[in-house]
C-alpha positions as a Markdown table, in Angstrom:
| # | Residue | x | y | z |
|---|---|---|---|---|
| 1 | Met | 110.2 | 54.2 | 29.8 |
| 2 | Lys | 109.8 | 57.6 | 31.4 |
| 3 | Arg | 109.1 | 57.8 | 35.1 |
| 4 | Phe | 107.3 | 60.5 | 36.9 |
| 5 | Leu | 109.7 | 60.7 | 39.9 |
| 6 | Thr | 113.0 | 61.3 | 38.2 |
| 7 | Phe | 116.0 | 62.6 | 40.1 |
| 8 | Pro | 115.6 | 66.2 | 38.9 |
| 9 | Arg | 111.9 | 66.2 | 39.9 |
| 10 | Leu | 112.6 | 64.6 | 43.3 |
| 11 | Ala | 115.3 | 67.3 | 43.9 |
| 12 | Met | 112.9 | 70.1 | 43.0 |
| 13 | Ile | 110.2 | 68.6 | 45.2 |
| 14 | Phe | 112.7 | 68.3 | 48.1 |
| 15 | Phe | 113.9 | 71.9 | 47.7 |
| 16 | Ala | 110.4 | 73.2 | 47.4 |
| 17 | Leu | 109.4 | 71.4 | 50.6 |
| 18 | Phe | 112.6 | 72.6 | 52.3 |
| 19 | Gly | 111.8 | 76.1 | 51.2 |
| 20 | Val | 108.3 | 75.9 | 52.5 |
| 21 | Ala | 109.6 | 74.5 | 55.8 |
| 22 | Val | 112.2 | 77.3 | 56.2 |
| 23 | Ala | 109.6 | 79.9 | 55.4 |
| 24 | Gly | 107.3 | 78.3 | 58.0 |
| 25 | Val | 110.0 | 78.5 | 60.6 |
| 26 | Phe | 110.7 | 82.1 | 59.9 |
| 27 | Ala | 106.9 | 82.9 | 60.0 |
| 28 | Val | 106.5 | 81.1 | 63.3 |
| 29 | Gln | 109.6 | 83.0 | 64.6 |
| 30 | Ala | 108.3 | 86.4 | 63.4 |
| 31 | Tyr | 104.6 | 86.1 | 64.3 |
| 32 | Trp | 104.6 | 83.8 | 67.3 |
| 33 | Val | 107.9 | 83.8 | 69.2 |
| 34 | Ala | 109.3 | 87.3 | 68.6 |
| 35 | Pro | 106.3 | 89.2 | 70.1 |
| 36 | Gly | 106.7 | 87.1 | 73.3 |
| 37 | Glu | 110.4 | 87.9 | 73.5 |
| 38 | Arg | 109.7 | 91.6 | 73.0 |
| 39 | Cys | 107.0 | 91.6 | 75.6 |
| 40 | Glu | 109.2 | 89.8 | 78.2 |
| 41 | Ala | 112.1 | 92.1 | 77.4 |
| 42 | Ala | 109.8 | 95.1 | 78.3 |
| 43 | Gly | 109.1 | 93.5 | 81.7 |
| 44 | Lys | 105.6 | 92.3 | 81.0 |
| 45 | Trp | 104.0 | 88.8 | 80.9 |
| 46 | Tyr | 103.3 | 87.1 | 77.6 |
| 47 | Asp | 100.5 | 84.5 | 77.3 |
| 48 | Met | 101.6 | 82.1 | 74.4 |
| 49 | Glu | 98.1 | 80.5 | 74.2 |
| 50 | Asn | 96.2 | 83.7 | 73.6 |
| 51 | Arg | 99.1 | 85.8 | 72.4 |
| 52 | Ile | 98.4 | 88.6 | 74.9 |
| 53 | Cys | 101.1 | 90.9 | 76.4 |
| 54 | Ala | 99.9 | 92.0 | 79.8 |
| 55 | Gln | 101.3 | 94.3 | 82.5 |
| 56 | Pro | 101.8 | 92.4 | 85.8 |
| 57 | Ile | 100.0 | 93.9 | 88.7 |
| 58 | Ser | 101.2 | 93.8 | 92.3 |
| 59 | Ile | 98.9 | 92.0 | 94.7 |
| 60 | Ala | 99.3 | 95.1 | 96.9 |
| 61 | Gln | 97.5 | 97.2 | 94.2 |
| 62 | Ile | 94.6 | 94.7 | 94.1 |
| 63 | Thr | 94.1 | 94.2 | 97.8 |
| 64 | Gly | 95.1 | 97.7 | 99.0 |
| 65 | Arg | 97.4 | 96.4 | 101.7 |
| 66 | Pro | 101.1 | 97.1 | 101.8 |
| 67 | Asn | 103.7 | 94.5 | 101.1 |
| 68 | Gly | 104.7 | 92.4 | 104.1 |
| 69 | Val | 101.3 | 92.7 | 105.8 |
| 70 | Ser | 99.5 | 89.4 | 106.2 |
| 71 | Arg | 95.8 | 89.0 | 105.4 |
| 72 | Ala | 95.0 | 88.6 | 109.1 |
| 73 | Gln | 96.9 | 91.8 | 110.1 |
| 74 | Ala | 95.2 | 93.8 | 107.4 |
| 75 | Ser | 91.8 | 92.4 | 108.4 |
| 76 | Asp | 92.4 | 93.3 | 112.1 |
| 77 | Glu | 93.5 | 96.8 | 111.1 |
| 78 | Lys | 90.4 | 97.3 | 108.9 |
| 79 | Asn | 88.2 | 96.0 | 111.7 |
| 80 | Arg | 89.7 | 98.4 | 114.2 |
| 81 | Glu | 89.1 | 101.2 | 111.7 |
| 82 | Leu | 85.5 | 100.2 | 111.2 |
| 83 | Ile | 84.9 | 100.0 | 115.0 |
| 84 | Arg | 86.4 | 103.5 | 115.4 |
| 85 | Ile | 84.1 | 104.9 | 112.6 |
| 86 | Glu | 81.1 | 103.2 | 114.3 |
| 87 | Asp | 82.0 | 104.7 | 117.6 |
| 88 | Glu | 82.3 | 108.2 | 116.0 |
| 89 | Leu | 78.9 | 107.8 | 114.4 |
| 90 | Ala | 77.3 | 106.6 | 117.6 |
| 91 | Ala | 78.8 | 109.7 | 119.4 |
| 92 | Gln | 77.4 | 112.0 | 116.7 |
| 93 | Asp | 74.0 | 110.3 | 117.1 |
| 94 | Arg | 74.1 | 110.8 | 120.9 |
| 95 | Ala | 75.1 | 114.4 | 120.5 |
| 96 | Arg | 72.4 | 115.0 | 118.0 |
| 97 | Ala | 69.8 | 113.4 | 120.3 |
| 98 | Ala | 71.0 | 115.5 | 123.3 |
| 99 | Glu | 70.8 | 118.7 | 121.2 |
| 100 | Ile | 67.2 | 117.8 | 120.1 |
| 101 | Thr | 66.3 | 117.1 | 123.7 |
| 102 | Arg | 67.8 | 120.5 | 124.8 |
| 103 | Gln | 66.0 | 122.4 | 122.0 |
| 104 | Lys | 62.7 | 120.7 | 122.9 |
| 105 | Ala | 63.1 | 121.7 | 126.6 |
| 106 | Ala | 64.0 | 125.3 | 125.6 |
| 107 | Leu | 60.9 | 125.5 | 123.4 |
| 108 | Asn | 58.7 | 124.1 | 126.1 |
| 109 | Ala | 60.1 | 126.5 | 128.6 |
| 110 | Ala | 59.6 | 129.5 | 126.3 |
| 111 | Arg | 55.9 | 128.6 | 125.6 |
| 112 | Pro | 53.4 | 130.4 | 127.8 |
| 113 | Ala | 51.3 | 128.3 | 130.1 |
| 114 | Thr | 47.7 | 127.9 | 129.0 |
């Protein structure tokens, strides 16, 4: 009686499955793990889920405030700057209104009386 799963066939099936498993390990290493290691070696961040290598950005670049300055301090400084700008604009408006009034008075004085 001849059986299908003889020892030589079982050995070949085992070695074939072993070869496929080893090839799978090398494929995962080459196409999944190695890019992440190269990315991290370059000083970047690697997202394993999406396989994206991204450049980290400092929070100071996003917010525009220097390192070591709290949110409240930066907000107070910006508010003081805005108040200063508003005061300058109000002074310009007052100067413009005074100049308009002066020019109107000069025109009225230069007109002959009728």
